[in-house]
N, C-alpha and C positions, 0 to 999 in steps of 0.2 A: 720689344722694340728693336727694330732693325735699322741699320744705316746703310745707305747705298755708297759703298766705297768707290764704285766706278763713276758716280756722278761727281763726287768731291774731287776725284783725280783729274777730271776734265776742266774744272773751273780754274780761271786765272784771275788774280787780283790786279786791278789796274788803277793807277793814281795819275791824274793829269793836273798839272798846275796851269792856270790861265793868267796871262799878263794883266796886271791892274785889278785882279780879283783876289781877295784875301783868303777865300776857302778853296780847297782842292775838290776835284771830282774824283770820288772813290766808288768803284763798282766792281762786280764780278762778271766775267765774260766766259762764255762757253768756247770762244775761239782760243786757239793755242797761242802761246807766247810768240811764236814765229809769225803767225798770221797777223797779230796785232802790231808787231814790229814792222812788218811789211806795209801795213796800212798807214802807219805813222810816217815811215820813210817816204812813201808815195805822196802823201798829203804835203809833207814838207818840201819835196822836190817840185811838185806841180803848183804849190801855193793854193790848192783847193781845200775845202773843208774836210776835216777828219771826221768820219762817220763810223761809229762803232755801235754794237748792240749788246746790252747786258743780258743776264740770264733770265730776266723777267720779260724780255722782249721790248724793252724801252730803247729808244734810239738816242744816242749821245752824239751831238755835233759840236765841233770846236773849230773855229777858223784857224787855218794853219799858221797865220802870222801872229796869233795870240797864244800859241802853245809855249809855255815856259819849259816844262820838261815832262816826260812820261816815264813812270816807273811801272814795270811789268814784273810780276812775281807769281810763282806757283804757290797755290794755297797749301799751307802746312797744317797738320793736325795740332790742335791746341792741347797742351799738357796741363793737367790739373793735379795739385797735391804738393807735398813737401819736397819730393824728389824731382819736380819739374825743372828742367834747365833748357 
């Protein structure tokens, strides 16, 4: 069994909260953190809909005035075992 380190290195975890909605939008994107940050800033400044694509090709659209906050993080390897910290 092989794992593709290069694929996991390019994925970015994104979490978006939407005003008046109890659940968050959580997805992985192939875009880099800087590109996502730029798209969010652009949507907030212009007031237009934030449009992002996840790693499966699905489109996520959120109206700019409904964005609570956006959390962008590089995906980290999960550690398993007694010594995991």
